[in-house]
KOLBA-953428 format. One line per 2 residues: number of its first residue (from 1); their letters; for each residue x, y, z of C-alpha. Coordinates in steps of 0.5 Angstrom, whole numbers, plus 2048, in hexadecimal, padded with zeros to 3 digits. Layout:
NUM	A	X,Y,Z  ...
This chain:
1	MP	7EF,7D7,7E7  7EB,7D7,7EC
3	RQ	7E4,7DA,7EB  7E2,7E1,7EF
5	PA	7DD,7E0,7F3  7D6,7E3,7F1
7	GP	7D3,7E9,7F5  7CC,7E8,7F8
9	RP	7C6,7E9,7F3  7C2,7EF,7F5
11	GR	7BB,7ED,7F8  7B8,7F2,7F3
13	PD	7B9,7F6,7ED  7BE,7FC,7ED
15	PA	7B9,802,7EC  7BE,805,7E7
17	VL	7BF,7FE,7E3  7B7,7FD,7E3
19	HR	7B6,805,7E0  7BB,804,7DB
21	AV	7B8,7FD,7D9  7B1,801,7D9
23	RV	7B4,806,7D4  7B7,802,7CF
25	TA	7B1,7FD,7CF  7AC,803,7CE
27	AA	7B1,806,7C8  7B2,7FF,7C5
29	CI	7AB,7FD,7C5  7A7,804,7C3
31	GF	7AC,804,7BD  7AB,7FD,7BB
33	YT	7A3,7FD,7BC  7A2,803,7B8
35	FR	7A6,801,7B2  7A4,7FA,7B2
37	YG	79D,7FA,7B3  79B,802,7B2
39	LG	79F,803,7AC  7A0,7FC,7A9
41	QP	7A8,7FD,7A9  7AB,7F7,7AC
43	VT	7B3,7F9,7AA  7B2,800,7AD
45	AT	7AF,7FD,7B3  7B5,7F8,7B4
47	YA	7BA,7FE,7B4  7B6,802,7B8
49	LF	7B6,7FC,7BE  7BD,7FA,7BD
51	GA	7BF,802,7BD  7BC,803,7C3
53	IA	7BF,7FC,7C6  7C6,7FE,7C3
55	IG	7C6,804,7C7  7C2,803,7CD
57	VL	7C5,7FC,7CF  7CC,7FB,7CB
59	AR	7CE,802,7CC  7CF,806,7D3
61	IG	7CD,80D,7D3  7CF,811,7D9
63	GS	7CD,818,7DC  7C6,81B,7DD
65	AQ	7C0,81A,7D9  7C2,820,7D5
67	AR	7C9,81E,7D4  7C7,817,7D2
69	VR	7C2,81A,7CD  7C7,81F,7CA
71	TL	7CC,819,7C9  7C6,815,7C6
73	GL	7C5,81B,7C1  7CD,81B,7BF
75	TL	7CD,813,7BE  7C8,814,7B9
77	PA	7CD,816,7B3  7D1,810,7B5
79	AW	7CB,80B,7B5  7C9,80E,7AE
81	AL	7D0,80D,7AB  7D1,806,7AE
83	IC	7CA,804,7AB  7CC,806,7A4
85	LG	7D3,803,7A4  7D0,7FC,7A6
87	TV	7CB,7FD,7A1  7CF,7FE,79C
89	LA	7D5,7F9,79E  7D0,7F3,79E
91	VH	7D0,7F2,797  7D5,7ED,798
93	AW	7D7,7E9,79E  7DF,7EB,79E
95	TA	7DD,7F2,79D  7D9,7F2,7A3
97	AL	7DE,7EE,7A7  7E3,7F4,7A5
99	GM	7DF,7F9,7A7  7DE,7F5,7AD
101	VG	7E5,7F5,7AF  7E6,7FD,7AD
103	VG	7E0,7FF,7B1  7E1,7FA,7B7
105	FA	7E8,7FD,7B7  7E6,804,7B7
107	VA	7E0,804,7BC  7E4,800,7C1
109	YG	7EA,804,7C0  7E6,80A,7C1
111	SV	7E6,808,7C8  7EC,80C,7C9
113	GG	7E9,812,7C9  7E5,811,7CF
115	PR	7E0,80E,7D3  7DA,811,7CF
117	MV	7DD,80D,7C9  7DE,807,7CD
119	GL	7D7,807,7CF  7D4,808,7C8
121	AN	7D9,803,7C5  7D5,7FC,7C5
123	GL	7CF,800,7C3  7D2,803,7BD
125	QL	7D5,7FC,7BB  7CE,7F9,7BB
127	LY	7CB,7FF,7B6  7D0,7FC,7B1
129	IL	7CF,7F5,7B2  7C8,7F5,7B1
131	PC	7C8,7F8,7AA  7CE,7F4,7A7
133	FP	7CA,7ED,7A7  7C6,7EB,7A1
135	PY	7C1,7ED,79E  7C5,7F2,79A
137	AP	7C0,7F7,799  7C3,7FE,798
139	DA	7BC,801,796  7BA,7FF,79D
141	LP	7BF,804,7A0  7BA,80A,7A1
143	QR	7B6,805,7A5  7BC,803,7A9
145	LG	7BE,80A,7AB  7B7,80C,7AD
147	GV	7B6,806,7B1  7BD,807,7B5
149	SA	7BB,80F,7B6  7B4,80D,7B9
151	GI	7B7,808,7BE  7BD,80D,7C0
153	LL	7B8,813,7C0  7B3,80F,7C4
155	LA	7B8,80D,7C9  7BA,814,7CA
157	AA	7B3,816,7CB  7B2,810,7D0
159	EL	7B9,813,7D4  7B5,819,7D5
161	LL	7AE,817,7D7  7AF,810,7DA
163	WP	7B3,810,7E1  7B8,815,7DF
165	ER	7BF,812,7E2  7C2,817,7E7
167	PP	7C9,818,7E5  7CE,815,7EA
169	PA	7D3,819,7EE  7D7,81D,7E9
171	YR	7DF,81C,7E9  7E0,823,7EB
173	DR	7DC,822,7F1  7E0,81C,7F3
175	LA	7E6,820,7F2  7E4,826,7F6
177	AA	7E3,822,7FC  7E9,81E,7FB
179	VA	7ED,825,7FB  7E9,828,801
181	AV	7EB,822,805  7F3,822,803
183	AD	7F2,82A,805  7F0,827,80C
185	LA	7F7,823,80C  7FB,829,80A
187	DR	7F8,82D,810  7FA,827,814
189	AA	801,827,811  801,82F,812
191	DH	800,82D,81A  805,828,81A
193	AG	80A,82D,817  808,832,81C
195	AA	808,82E,822  80E,82D,827
197	GI	810,827,823  80D,822,81E
199	RA	80B,81B,81F  810,816,81E
201	VD	811,811,818  80D,80C,81C
203	GS	807,811,81E  808,811,825
205	PR	807,818,828  80E,81C,82A
207	AA	80B,823,82C  804,827,82B
209	GP	801,826,825  7FA,824,822
211	SV	7F6,81E,824  7F8,818,822
213	VE	7F1,815,821  7EF,81B,81D
215	ED	7F5,81B,819  7F4,814,817
217	AA	7ED,815,816  7EF,81B,811
219	RA	7F4,816,80E  7EF,811,80D
221	RA	7EA,815,80A  7EF,818,805
223	LA	7F1,812,803  7EA,80F,802
225	LL	7E8,815,7FE  7EE,814,7FA
227	DE	7EC,80D,7F9  7E5,80F,7F6
229	LR	7E9,813,7F0  7EB,80C,7ED
231	FS	7E8,80B,7E7  7E5,804,7E9
233	RC	7E1,808,7EF  7DE,80D,7EA
235	PQ	7D9,80B,7E5  7DC,80A,7DE
237	ME	7D8,810,7DB  7DB,815,7E0
239	RP	7E2,813,7E0  7E6,819,7DD
241	AS	7EA,815,7D8  7E9,818,7D1
243	AG	7EE,81C,7CD  7EB,823,7CE
245	AV	7EF,828,7D3  7E9,828,7D8
247	DR	7EA,821,7D9  7F1,821,7D9
249	AL	7F1,826,7DE  7ED,822,7E3
251	AH	7F1,81C,7E2  7F7,821,7E4
253	CA	7F3,824,7EA  7F2,81D,7EC
255	AT	7FA,81B,7EB  7FC,821,7EE
257	VR	7F8,821,7F5  7FA,81A,7F6
259	YT	802,81C,7F5  800,822,7FA
261	CA	7FD,81D,7FF  803,819,7FF
263	QL	807,81E,801  803,821,806
265	LR	803,81A,809  80B,81A,809
267	VR	80A,820,80E  807,81C,813
269	RL	80C,816,813  812,81B,813
271	GV	816,81C,819  819,823,81A
273	EG	81E,825,820  81E,82C,822
275	GP	817,82F,823  812,831,81F
277	YP	813,834,818  80E,83A,817
279	GA	810,83B,80F  80E,834,80D
281	AA	808,835,812  806,83B,80E
283	LL	807,838,807  803,832,809
285	AA	7FD,836,80C  7FD,83A,805
287	TA	7FD,833,801  7F7,831,805
289	RT	7F4,838,803  7F6,837,7FC
291	LR	7F3,830,7FC  7EC,832,7FF
293	EA	7EC,838,7F9  7EE,832,7F4
295	GA	7E8,82E,7F7  7E3,833,7F6
297	GL	7E5,835,7EF  7E4,82E,7ED
299	RA	7DD,82F,7EE  7D9,833,7E8
301	SG	7D6,838,7ED  7DD,839,7F1
303	PV	7E2,83F,7EF  7E7,83D,7EB
305	PV	7EE,83D,7EF  7F4,841,7EE
307	TG	7FB,83F,7EF  7FE,846,7F2
309	PI	7FD,845,7F9  800,83E,7F9
311	EA	806,840,7F5  807,846,7F9
313	EI	808,841,7FF  80C,83D,7FC
315	AA	811,843,7FA  811,845,801
317	FD	813,83E,804  818,83E,7FF
319	AT	81B,844,801  81B,843,808
321	RA	81C,83B,809  824,83D,808
323	AG	824,83F,80F  823,83A,815
325	PD	81D,83B,81A  821,841,81D
327	GR	827,842,819  82B,83E,81E
329	TE	830,838,81B  82D,831,81C
331	PV	82F,82A,81D  830,827,816
333	GT	82A,822,818  826,827,81A
335	AA	827,82B,814  826,825,80F
337	AR	820,824,812  81D,82B,811
339	LG	81F,82B,80A  81C,825,809
341	LG	815,827,80C  816,82E,808
343	AV	817,82A,802  811,826,803
345	SL	80D,82C,805  80F,82F,7FE
347	DA	80D,829,7FA  806,829,7FD
349	AE	805,831,7FC  808,830,7F5
351	GS	803,82A,7F4  7FD,82F,7F6
353	RF	7FF,834,7F1  7FF,82F,7EB
355	LV	7F8,82D,7EE  7F6,834,7ED
357	LA	7F9,834,7E6  7F5,82E,7E4
359	VR	7EF,830,7E7  7EF,836,7E3
361	VS	7F0,832,7DD  7EA,82E,7DF
363	RR	7E6,834,7DF  7E8,837,7D9
365	AP	7EC,83D,7DC  7F2,840,7D9
367	LP	7F9,83E,7DB  7FF,842,7DA
369	PD	803,840,7D4  807,83A,7D5
371	DT	80E,83C,7D7  811,835,7D7
373	PA	818,835,7D3  818,833,7CC
375	DQ	81D,82D,7CE  818,82B,7D3
377	RP	811,82B,7D0  80C,829,7D0
379	GP	80A,82C,7D7  806,829,7DC
381	FW	800,82D,7D9  801,82C,7D2
383	YA	7FA,82A,7D0  7F7,831,7D3
385	HA	7FB,834,7CD  7F9,82F,7C7
387	PA	7F3,82F,7C3  7EE,82A,7C4
389	AA	7EF,826,7BE  7F6,826,7BF
391	LW	7F5,822,7C6  7F0,81D,7C3
393	WR	7F5,81C,7BD  7FB,81B,7C2
395	RF	7F7,816,7C7  7F5,812,7C1
397	RA	7FC,812,7BE  7FF,810,7C4
399	NL	7FB,80A,7C5  7FC,808,7BE
401	TP	801,803,7C0  801,7FB,7C2
403	RS	803,7FE,7C9  7FC,801,7CA
405	VY	7F7,7FC,7CD  7F2,800,7C9
407	FQ	7F5,7FF,7C3  7F5,7F7,7C5
409	NA	7EE,7F7,7C6  7EC,7FA,7C0
411	LR	7F0,7F6,7BC  7ED,7F0,7C0
413	IA	7E6,7F2,7BF  7E7,7F4,7B7
415	AA	7EA,7ED,7B6  7E5,7E9,7BA
417	LG	7DF,7ED,7B6  7E2,7EC,7AF
419	AA	7E3,7E5,7B0  7DC,7E4,7B3
421	RL	7D9,7E7,7AD  7DD,7E3,7A8
423	VA	7DB,7DC,7AC  7D4,7DF,7AC
425	GA	7D4,7E0,7A5  7D8,7DA,7A3
427	LD	7D3,7D5,7A7  7CD,7D9,7A5
429	LS	7CA,7D9,7AC  7C3,7DB,7AD
431	HG	7C3,7E2,7B1  7CB,7E2,7B0
433	FW	7CB,7E9,7B4  7CA,7E5,7BA
435	VL	7D1,7E2,7B9  7D4,7E9,7B9
437	LA	7D0,7EC,7BF  7D2,7E6,7C3
439	TL	7D9,7E7,7C1  7D8,7EE,7C3
441	TL	7D5,7ED,7CA  7D9,7E7,7CC
443	MR	7E0,7E9,7CA  7E4,7EC,7D0
445	TS	7EB,7EE,7D0  7EE,7E8,7D2
447	AV	7ED,7E1,7D0  7EC,7DE,7D7
449	DT	7E6,7E3,7D8  7E3,7E2,7D1
451	RM	7E3,7DA,7D2  7E0,7DC,7D9
453	TL	7DA,7DF,7D5  7D9,7D9,7D1
455	RP	7D6,7D4,7D6  7D1,7D9,7D9
457	AL	7CF,7DC,7D2  7CE,7D5,7CF
459	TG	7CA,7D3,7D5  7C6,7D9,7D5
461	TA	7C5,7D9,7CD  7C3,7D1,7CE
463	CG	7BE,7D2,7D3  7BB,7D8,7CF
465	AA	7BB,7D4,7C9  7B7,7CE,7CC
467	AT	7B2,7D3,7CF  7B1,7D6,7C8
469	AA	7B0,7D0,7C4  7AB,7CE,7C9
471	LL	7A8,7D4,7C8  7A8,7D4,7C1
473	IV	7A5,7CD,7C1  79F,7CE,7C6
475	VG	79D,7D5,7C3  79E,7D4,7BC
477	ER	79D,7DA,7B7  79A,7DF,7BB
479	PA	79D,7E6,7BA  798,7E9,7BF
481	FY	79A,7E5,7C5  7A2,7E6,7C3
483	AA	7A0,7EE,7C2  79D,7EE,7C9
485	AL	7A2,7EA,7CD  7A8,7EE,7CA
487	PP	7A8,7F4,7CE  7A8,7F0,7D5
489	VM	7AD,7EB,7D3  7B1,7F1,7D0
491	LI	7B1,7F4,7D7  7B2,7EE,7DB
493	AF	7B8,7ED,7D6  7BB,7F4,7D7
495	TV	7BA,7F4,7DF  7BD,7ED,7E1
497	GP	7C3,7ED,7DC  7C7,7F2,7DF
499	ML	7C5,7F0,7E6  7C6,7E8,7E6
501	GL	7CB,7E7,7E1  7CD,7E5,7DA
503	AW	7C9,7DE,7DA  7C3,7E2,7DB
505	AQ	7C4,7E7,7D6  7C5,7E2,7D1
507	GT	7BF,7DE,7D2  7BA,7E4,7D3
509	FT	7BD,7E7,7CD  7BC,7E1,7C9
511	VV	7B5,7E1,7CA  7B4,7E8,7C8
513	VA	7B7,7E7,7C1  7B3,7E2,7C0
515	LV	7AD,7E6,7C2  7AF,7EB,7BD
517	FT	7B0,7E7,7B7  7AA,7E3,7B8
519	QL	7A6,7EA,7B7  7AA,7EB,7B0
521	AP	7AA,7E4,7AD  7A7,7DD,7AE
523	VG	7AD,7D9,7B2  7AD,7D2,7B5
525	WR	7B0,7CF,7BB  7B7,7CF,7B7
527	LA	7B8,7D7,7B9  7BA,7D5,7C0
529	EA	7BF,7D0,7BD  7C2,7D5,7B8
531	RL	7C3,7DA,7BE  7C6,7D5,7C2
533	VN	7CB,7D3,7BC  7CC,7DA,7BB
535	VA	7CE,7DC,7C2  7D3,7D6,7C3
537	TG	7D6,7D8,7BC  7D7,7DF,7BE
539	AA	7DA,7DD,7C5  7DF,7D8,7C2
541	IG	7E1,7DD,7BD  7E2,7E2,7C3
543	IL	7E6,7DD,7C7  7EB,7DB,7C1
545	AG	7EC,7E3,7C0  7EE,7E4,7C7
547	LC	7F3,7DE,7C6  7F6,7E1,7C0
549	AW	7F6,7E8,7C2  7F9,7EA,7C9
551	PR	7F6,7E4,7CD  7F9,7E6,7D4
553	GG	7F5,7ED,7D3  7F7,7F2,7D8
555	GQ	7FC,7EE,7DC  802,7ED,7D7
557	EL	801,7F4,7D4  801,7F7,7DB
559	RR	807,7F4,7DD  80B,7F7,7D7
561	RT	808,7FD,7D8  80A,7FE,7DF
563	AE	811,7FC,7DE  811,801,7D8
565	LL	80E,806,7DD  813,805,7E2
567	TD	819,805,7DD  816,80C,7DA
569	SA	815,80F,7E1  81D,80D,7E2
571	LA	81E,811,7DC  81A,817,7DE
573	LR	81D,818,7E5  824,817,7E2
575	ET	822,81D,7DD  81F,821,7E2
577	VA	825,821,7E7  829,822,7E1
579	VV	825,828,7DF  825,82B,7E6
581	TG	82C,82A,7E7  82E,82D,7E0
583	TG	832,826,7DE  82E,825,7D8
585	PA	828,827,7D4  821,824,7D4
587	HG	820,81F,7CE  818,81D,7CF
589	AL	819,818,7D5  813,81C,7D9
591	RR	80F,81C,7D3  810,814,7D1
593	AR	80E,813,7D9  808,817,7D8
595	LT	806,812,7D2  808,80C,7D5
597	TL	804,80E,7DC  7FD,80E,7D7
599	LT	7FF,808,7D4  800,804,7DB
601	EA	7FA,807,7DE  7F6,804,7D8
603	SY	7F9,7FD,7D9  7F8,7FE,7E0
605	AQ	7F0,7FF,7E0  7EF,7FA,7DB
607	YR	7F3,7F5,7DF  7EF,7F6,7E5
609	SE	7E9,7F5,7E1  7EB,7EE,7DF
611	RH	7EB,7E7,7E3  7F2,7E6,7E7
613	DA	7F4,7E1,7EC  7F4,7E4,7F3
615	AG	7FA,7E0,7F4  7FE,7E2,7EE
617	EG	7FD,7EA,7EE  804,7EC,7EE
619	PN	807,7F2,7F1  803,7F8,7F3
621	WQ	802,7FB,7EC  7FE,801,7EE
623	AA	804,803,7F3  809,802,7EC
625	LL	804,807,7E8  804,80C,7EE
627	AG	80C,80C,7EE  80B,80E,7E7
629	QH	806,813,7E8  80A,816,7EE
631	TV	810,816,7EA  80D,81B,7E4
633	RG	809,81F,7E9  80F,820,7EE
635	AE	813,822,7E8  80E,827,7E5
637	PL	80F,82C,7EB  816,82B,7EC
639	LA	817,82D,7E5  812,833,7E5
641	RM	816,835,7EC  81D,834,7EA
643	PA	821,837,7E5  825,833,7E1
645	GT	82C,832,7E5  82A,835,7EB
647	AA	829,82E,7EF  831,82D,7F1
649	IG	837,832,7F3  83C,830,7EE
651	PA	83E,82B,7EA  840,826,7EF
653	AA	839,827,7F3  835,826,7EC
655	AS	839,820,7EA  837,81D,7F1
657	LV	830,81E,7F1  830,81B,7EA
659	RD	833,815,7ED  82D,815,7F2
661	AD	828,815,7ED  82C,80F,7E9
663	RV	82B,80B,7EF  824,80C,7F0
665	AA	823,80B,7E8  827,805,7E9
667	AF	822,802,7EE  81C,804,7E9
669	DL	81F,800,7E4  821,7FA,7E8
671	RA	819,7FA,7EA  817,7FA,7E3
673	SA	81C,7F5,7E1  81A,7F0,7E6
675	LL	812,7F1,7E4  814,7EF,7DD
677	AR	818,7E9,7DF  813,7E8,7E4
679	VP	818,7E8,7EA  815,7E8,7F1
681	LD	816,7EF,7F4  819,7ED,7FA
683	GH	817,7F2,800  812,7F5,805
685	PD	80D,7FA,804  80D,801,807
687	RS	810,800,80E  80F,807,810
689	AT	80D,804,817  813,801,819
691	GT	818,807,819  819,80D,81E
693	AG	81C,814,81C  821,816,820
695	TG	827,81B,820  82D,81C,81B
697	AA	82C,817,815  826,814,817
699	GA	822,81A,817  825,81B,810
701	RA	824,814,80E  81C,815,810
703	AV	81C,81C,80C  81F,818,806
705	SE	81B,812,806  816,811,80C
707	GT	812,80B,809  817,806,80A
709	AA	81C,806,810  822,801,811
711	EG	822,800,80A  828,7FB,80A
713	AG	825,7F6,80F  820,7F1,80D
715	TT	821,7F2,805  824,7EC,801
717	GP	823,7EE,7FA  827,7F2,7F5
719	AE	821,7F7,7F4  821,7F8,7FC
721	QR	829,7F9,7FC  828,7FE,7F6
723	LA	823,802,7FA  827,802,800
725	EA	82D,804,7FC  829,80A,7F9
727	RD	826,80C,800  82D,80C,803
729	SL	830,811,7FD  82A,815,7FE
731	LD	82B,816,805  832,818,804
733	EH	830,81D,7FF  82B,820,804
735	TS	830,820,80A  835,823,806
737	AA	830,829,803  82E,82A,80B
739	RM	835,82C,80C  836,831,807
741	PA	833,838,807  82C,838,806
743	DV	82C,83B,7FF  827,83A,7F9
745	AS	82C,835,7F6  82C,831,7FD
747	LH	825,831,7FE  823,82F,7F7
749	TV	828,829,7F8  824,827,7FE
751	DV	81D,828,7FA  820,823,7F5
753	VV	823,81E,7FA  81C,81E,7FE
755	WL	818,81D,7F7  81D,817,7F5
757	GG	81C,814,7FC  814,814,7FB
759	LL	815,811,7F5  819,80B,7F8
761	DD	813,80B,7FD  80E,80A,7F8
763	LA	813,805,7F5  814,801,7FB
765	RV	80C,800,7FB  80C,7FC,7F4
767	TA	80E,7F6,7F8  808,7F6,7FC
769	PA	802,7F2,7FA  7FD,7F6,7F7
771	PR	7F7,7F7,7FD  7F1,7F3,7FB
773	TA	7ED,7F9,7FC  7F0,7FD,7F6
775	EA	7EC,7FB,7F0  7EE,7FF,7EA
777	GS	7F0,805,7E6  7F4,80A,7E9
779	G	7F2,811,7E8
């Protein structure tokens, strides 16, 4: 596997890194010197120093200085529990190892609760590792608890007093900016619908309309701001990934605004014959207003939005779209194209309504009671009506499966740390906790990544050990020298480590621990040798654990999860069409698709954090994830707007629409099977620039599926053939609905057909290679 090129080294320290190093150094050294030399308590001094290092260096805490202090205060009870547990279980090596397995799994699996737990995990692990090694000294427990408390409290004081960190931009602010940009797109879509004509599929102007340059700039800005909502682009501590209702609502907002943006972009690419569509233009203008109100409501100082205005606009549009623009009979192609534009506009308006509801949940404002029919529950906002404890339990229970990367990582870490504790005890390694610390900090989610950390870790440790041995030989037993040298060396270690990489971090930290232990007891140059042996042992155990437990990391799991997502999406769309046509009940497929989406998102985020061969990344994973998300987000407003059995006129029409859904679902299933079998997905990416809308069937085709034209040309694989068959079927359905009187059933038929056509467009993009700029974490 080729090595990824290293980024340029900064010319000077990052101020945030330097300030953090100063805070940790000050807290650790003040606690250590106070207890070691002021009060003559070496045990308390040791735990004060390592308590500050564990939470200040190994852990990651985000937010403002006040928020970080609150987090540190909440960490104290967990720190006490782990210190007590480690002290008690240190009586035997096997009890300590069993405890390490339990603690390792529990703390690592706690990461499923959100980014705050992810950030604290390594630091909390160290607080068990420290006391679980000899000597077994339960009588020293008060000193240990006092030391770790002093270290964490001193770190909290340093957070407030020494260059307190400015909080990064809140996710709410990012989301509000993206929503405002999508509102601008809605305004331009309204201009399109109200103009004398709409731009053709290839983007060429057909009549008066918005400036192409201005529209392209608005589109690029909206897509760029939506891209900033990806978790990979956000600081880890600011991601709305916890199990609470507020974070769930913010994540729901991000997914909903993406879906709404996709529908607005379809308006631009649609080709409409027969003049303007004032009803759609008015609805899109109302959508823009609703989006702006939702964006303002995302900020804590803004007014909480309400759904009344957009619901009134949707009802008015539903009431008036049955008639043509002036009540005259239109050609079939024109009518089909207008119906398609109306369906897309209505979908965007429904997206803005759902966005307002999600914003209200994020602001803890009340929602109307869940009126989802019993056989279709849970509804899209089920979490707004559930107690907080139930939400957390649901998250932990849902991931307690080998299908979850959270579960896999927790099991891998627990097994590695337990084995490392047994090995350190069996070999009676001096300072054996370094073995576990090396395993904890060097092990990655894949065997390849773990192996890649071995060389820089050993190189850095060897260099640090050599420098330490020379220092101990030259200086000898002079504690005063080591006491004076510790603060500057610690400051350098905590500054250059994050900036220059793993080798520098291991090397400088080796010198730091040597300076600490020479002040606690007389040591010789063999301390450096013990450090090198322990780090090598811990890294080897981490590699073996990675080879035995899910060695491919997120890659293999992502393939399975994505295939399952496409399969569950197929079941969800079948169920949705069955419900709205009255041909079958709901049986939980939409709920399963929601759960599979969450598991796939986690796998995708981990996959993007690992090393991969750029030439073999496979299909566009993000496009597959979006296809699943759009299936769920599109089904929710359809089910909310259409009572069961209202999407078709008579049994024959219902059966025809169900067959269309089966064809689309079959295309999803075929993509899933190809992913599992690793069959190349033949086809071409979005070819929207190659087609041109026209009259008759061509206009209807653009309304059904504007993303790909001339579907049968140039396609070879069975997946593309299935896509073409499904498109043709939807085209026929759409044209047939346009020939019928424009009543509720025929309009609902068009809404379903246009939704299915959009899913086919999403599915077609799975064949395209992932953009090199798409790094991680769909929101």
